[in-house]
C-alpha positions in Angstrom: 142.5 -3.3 176.9 144.6 -3.5 180.5 140.9 -3.3 182.4 140.1 -6.6 180.7 143.4 -8.4 180.9 143.3 -7.5 184.4 139.6 -9.2 184.6 141.1 -12.6 182.8 143.6 -12.9 184.8 142.1 -12.4 188.3 139.1 -15.0 186.4 141.9 -17.3 185.9 143.6 -17.4 189.7 140.0 -17.3 190.9 139.3 -20.6 189.0 142.6 -22.4 189.8 142.5 -21.4 194.0 138.3 -22.5 193.6 140.5 -26.1 191.5 142.7 -25.8 195.0 140.3 -25.4 197.7 137.8 -28.1 196.1 140.9 -30.6 196.1 141.6 -29.7 200.0 138.0 -29.9 201.1 137.6 -32.9 199.4 140.3 -34.7 201.1 138.6 -34.5 204.5 141.3 -36.9 206.5 144.2 -34.6 205.0 142.7 -31.5 206.1 141.8 -32.8 209.8 145.3 -33.5 210.1 146.4 -30.2 209.1 143.9 -28.3 211.3 143.5 -30.7 214.4 147.7 -31.3 214.4 149.0 -28.1 215.9 146.3 -28.4 218.5 147.5 -31.5 219.7 151.0 -30.7 219.7 150.0 -27.6 221.6 148.3 -29.8 224.2 151.2 -32.0 224.4 153.7 -29.9 225.1 151.9 -27.8 227.5 150.7 -31.0 229.6 153.5 -33.3 229.2 156.7 -31.1 228.6 158.5 -29.5 231.3 162.0 -28.0 231.0 162.3 -27.6 234.9 162.4 -30.8 237.0 160.9 -31.0 240.4 160.5 -33.4 242.9 163.4 -35.8 242.1 163.3 -39.3 243.3 166.0 -38.9 246.0 167.8 -41.6 247.8 170.1 -40.8 251.1 173.1 -42.5 252.5 172.7 -41.0 256.2 175.9 -42.1 257.6 175.7 -39.8 260.7 172.3 -39.6 262.0 172.3 -36.4 263.8 170.6 -32.5 263.8 173.1 -31.4 261.3 172.4 -34.3 258.7 168.9 -34.2 259.1 168.2 -30.8 258.8 170.4 -31.0 255.6 168.0 -33.3 254.4 164.9 -31.3 255.2 166.6 -28.3 253.6 166.8 -30.4 250.4 163.0 -31.3 250.6 161.9 -28.0 251.3 163.4 -26.8 248.1 160.7 -29.1 246.2 163.5 -30.4 243.9 163.7 -33.6 246.0 161.8 -36.5 247.3 163.4 -38.9 249.4 162.1 -42.2 248.1 164.5 -44.5 250.0 167.2 -44.8 252.4 170.7 -46.9 251.9 174.0 -47.5 254.0 176.7 -46.0 251.8 178.2 -44.5 248.1 177.8 -47.6 246.3 174.1 -48.3 247.4 173.1 -44.7 246.0 175.3 -45.8 242.9 173.3 -49.0 242.5 169.9 -47.0 242.9 171.0 -44.5 240.2 172.0 -47.5 238.0 168.5 -49.2 238.6 166.6 -46.3 237.5 165.3 -46.3 241.6 166.5 -42.7 241.8 167.4 -39.9 239.9 169.6 -38.1 242.5 171.7 -39.7 245.7 173.0 -38.0 248.8 176.0 -39.4 251.0 176.4 -37.6 254.1 179.8 -39.0 256.3 179.9 -40.0 259.8 180.2 -37.1 262.1 178.8 -34.0 260.4 177.9 -32.2 263.4 181.6 -32.6 264.5 182.9 -31.6 261.1 180.3 -28.7 260.9 181.7 -27.2 264.4 185.4 -27.5 262.8 184.1 -25.2 259.6 185.3 -28.7 257.6 181.9 -30.2 256.5 181.4 -32.0 253.4 178.4 -34.0 251.6 178.1 -35.3 248.5 175.3 -35.3 246.0 175.2 -37.2 242.9 173.3 -36.8 239.8 171.8 -39.2 237.2 173.7 -37.6 234.1 172.3 -39.3 231.3 169.2 -36.9 232.1 170.1 -33.4 230.7 166.9 -31.5 232.2 167.0 -33.5 235.9 171.0 -32.9 236.3 170.4 -29.4 235.4 167.4 -29.0 237.6 169.3 -30.9 240.3 172.7 -29.4 240.0 171.1 -25.8 240.4 169.0 -26.9 243.3 171.9 -28.7 245.3 174.5 -25.5 245.1 171.7 -23.2 245.9 170.4 -25.3 248.8 174.2 -26.3 250.1 174.6 -22.2 249.8 172.1 -21.3 251.6 172.9 -24.0 254.3 176.8 -23.0 254.7 175.4 -19.2 255.4 173.0 -19.7 257.9 175.5 -22.1 259.8 177.9 -19.3 259.5 176.0 -16.8 260.8 175.0 -18.8 263.8 178.1 -19.7 264.2 179.0 -15.9 264.7 176.2 -15.1 266.6 177.6 -17.5 269.2 180.5 -15.6 268.9 179.3 -12.7 269.5 179.3 -10.9 266.1 176.2 -9.2 264.7 175.9 -10.2 261.4 172.5 -8.5 260.4 173.5 -7.2 257.1 175.6 -8.7 254.2 178.3 -6.8 252.0 176.4 -7.4 248.9 172.7 -8.0 248.2 171.7 -9.5 244.8 167.8 -8.8 244.0 167.1 -11.1 240.8 164.3 -10.3 238.6 163.1 -12.1 235.6 161.5 -10.1 233.1 159.0 -11.3 230.7 158.4 -14.8 232.4 158.6 -13.9 236.0 156.9 -17.4 237.0 159.3 -19.4 234.9 156.6 -20.5 232.4 157.9 -23.6 230.1 155.0 -22.8 228.0 155.5 -18.8 227.8 158.6 -19.8 226.5 157.6 -22.6 223.8 154.4 -21.7 222.8 155.5 -18.6 220.5 157.8 -20.9 219.3 156.2 -23.6 219.0 153.2 -21.7 216.7 156.4 -21.1 214.3 157.2 -24.6 214.0 154.1 -26.2 213.3 153.2 -23.5 210.8 156.0 -24.5 208.9 155.5 -27.8 209.3 152.3 -27.6 207.5 153.3 -24.6 205.0 155.8 -26.9 203.5 154.4 -30.2 203.5 150.8 -29.1 202.2 152.3 -27.1 199.4 155.3 -29.3 198.6 152.5 -32.3 198.1 150.1 -30.3 196.5 152.5 -29.8 194.0 154.1 -32.7 193.3 150.7 -35.0 193.8 150.6 -32.8 190.3 154.0 -34.3 188.9 152.5 -37.7 189.9 149.2 -37.4 188.4 150.3 -35.6 184.9 148.3 -32.9 185.7 150.8 -30.1 185.9 151.3 -30.4 182.0 147.7 -29.9 181.3 147.4 -26.6 183.7 150.7 -25.3 181.7 149.0 -26.1 178.3 145.7 -23.5 179.6 146.2 -19.9 179.1 147.0 -19.6 182.7 150.5 -18.4 183.1 152.9 -20.4 185.3 153.0 -17.6 187.9 149.3 -17.6 188.1 149.4 -21.4 188.4 151.4 -21.3 191.6 149.7 -18.6 192.9 146.1 -20.2 192.4 147.8 -23.1 194.1 149.3 -21.2 197.2 146.4 -18.8 198.2 144.4 -21.4 199.7 147.0 -23.4 201.2 147.9 -19.7 202.6 144.4 -19.3 204.1 145.0 -22.2 205.7 147.9 -21.6 207.5 146.9 -18.2 208.6 143.8 -20.1 210.6 146.0 -22.5 212.0 148.5 -19.7 213.3 145.5 -18.0 214.3 143.8 -21.0 216.1 147.4 -22.2 218.2 148.2 -18.5 219.3 144.4 -18.0 220.3 144.5 -21.1 221.9 147.5 -20.8 223.6 146.8 -17.1 225.0 142.9 -17.9 226.3 143.0 -21.4 227.3 146.6 -21.8 228.8 146.9 -18.1 229.6 150.2 -17.4 228.1 149.9 -13.7 228.1 150.2 -11.6 224.8 151.9 -8.3 225.5 152.7 -6.9 221.6 150.4 -5.2 219.0 148.3 -8.6 217.8 148.1 -6.4 214.1 152.1 -6.6 214.0 152.5 -10.3 214.0 149.4 -10.8 212.0 151.1 -9.1 209.1 154.6 -10.6 210.0 152.8 -14.2 210.1 151.6 -13.3 206.8 155.1 -13.0 205.8 156.2 -16.2 207.7 153.8 -18.3 206.1 154.9 -17.2 202.5 158.2 -18.0 203.1 157.4 -21.7 204.3 155.2 -21.6 201.3 158.3 -20.9 199.2 160.5 -23.3 200.9 157.7 -25.9 200.3 157.6 -25.3 196.2 161.5 -25.3 196.5 161.1 -29.1 198.4 158.3 -29.7 195.3 161.0 -28.9 192.6 163.5 -31.1 194.5 161.0 -34.1 195.1 159.9 -36.9 192.8 157.4 -38.5 194.9 155.0 -37.3 197.8 157.2 -40.0 200.0 160.5 -37.9 199.1 158.3 -34.5 199.6 157.4 -35.8 203.3 161.2 -37.6 203.7 162.7 -33.6 203.0 159.7 -32.0 205.3 160.5 -34.6 208.0 164.5 -33.4 207.8 163.8 -29.5 207.5 161.5 -30.1 210.7 164.4 -31.6 212.4 166.6 -28.9 211.5 164.0 -26.4 212.5 163.7 -28.3 216.1 167.3 -28.4 216.9 169.0 -25.2 215.6 166.7 -22.7 215.1 166.3 -22.0 219.0 163.1 -23.8 219.7 164.7 -25.5 222.8 168.3 -25.2 222.6 170.1 -21.6 222.5 172.0 -20.7 219.3 174.8 -19.0 220.9 176.9 -21.6 222.1 176.4 -23.5 218.5 179.3 -23.4 216.1 179.0 -20.8 213.3 178.1 -23.3 210.8 175.7 -25.2 212.3 173.9 -21.4 213.0 174.1 -21.2 209.4 172.9 -24.4 208.5 169.8 -23.1 211.2 169.7 -20.1 209.1 168.4 -21.7 206.5 164.6 -22.4 207.7 162.3 -19.5 208.1 161.6 -20.2 211.4 164.6 -19.1 213.0 163.7 -15.8 211.7 159.9 -15.9 213.0 160.7 -17.6 216.2 162.5 -14.2 217.5 159.9 -12.2 215.7 157.2 -14.3 217.6 158.8 -14.0 220.9 159.7 -10.4 220.7 155.9 -9.3 220.1 154.1 -11.9 222.3 156.4 -12.4 225.3 158.3 -9.1 224.8 156.0 -7.0 223.6 158.3 -5.0 221.4 157.5 -3.9 218.0 158.8 -4.0 214.7 161.5 -1.5 215.1 163.6 -3.7 217.3 162.9 -6.8 215.0 163.6 -5.3 211.3 166.7 -7.6 211.2 164.9 -10.8 211.1 162.0 -9.2 209.0 164.5 -8.2 206.2 165.9 -11.7 206.8 162.6 -13.4 206.1 162.1 -10.9 203.1 165.2 -11.7 201.5 164.0 -15.7 202.2 161.1 -15.5 200.1 162.6 -13.8 197.4 165.4 -16.0 197.2 163.8 -19.3 197.9 161.0 -18.5 195.5 163.2 -17.6 193.0 165.7 -20.5 193.4 162.0 -22.9 193.3 161.0 -21.5 190.0 164.3 -22.0 188.5 164.6 -25.3 189.6 161.2 -26.1 188.3 161.4 -24.4 185.0 164.8 -26.9 184.4 162.4 -30.2 185.6 159.7 -29.1 183.6 162.3 -28.4 180.6 
């Protein structure tokens, strides 16, 4: 009896999954978007997005025009962060160039810089366009670094003229960047981007699939069949899960083999946790489908979830400085946990033992959100 019941259950699941697969394959335009959108986003971010900005267009107001001013300008240009695009007469002209967008940075050197250097009281002014956060961050760090290096060089030169030997410094700082020594933005972005795109597709595909059944009135027909509600849900989710896992595989392999992002961890551990993450995304899609009345509403809710994911999950902006309430909002999306998992496995090469808190959070997330979605859907059908 149990064997026959199990066979009938498997037969119903296979029939429901086959029906959903046929619907997915029949809508070729949507299928193409689901398969190609992650690749398009990956290529756009890889080739267009750079968090470290170099070669800032810079205008210079050199009012000194001596060897020291020319040496300082050359030091800024040699850092690769500043490109001199024009010479102006004073600070007002520099500000005007920044206002007009002709430059992102400006340098004002007062008259008599060489004499001020000889007295040890020289000052120069670097102006940065604060309306561009990435440019001002890169420019500020570079300007401070160049200024300190130039000051040390001048101090050492003055000490040598006085007969003081400064061959060694009291403290030598050696800095080594782990996991991403080249400071490649894509190595930082790609693991979290895989999570963002997989979550977006999982939520949108699942929500629209279920809401479409409500709109067409076929959900009641499915409920009237011998299939149980759980079997209906599983039958609809299995094809979507396979499609999302294909998405994760394609974007990850493209990042590794096309863009050269190193994969340091265990691929099988990553694959297993990707399945768990996709389940969390599908559960969130089910919850959206139980709340949305139309496919348009489902799309709008999905866009809101994607916005929260981009801003509050640690995808680009660090979560540490965020207020506790904002971090709590970020915890409502599964990408927050899987972004740390993906970066830990792909970038750092660490194992599940060091990621168990995020893995446990994803497990709890799947159970809780699925339960909420089932309860909400039951009220809606009732």
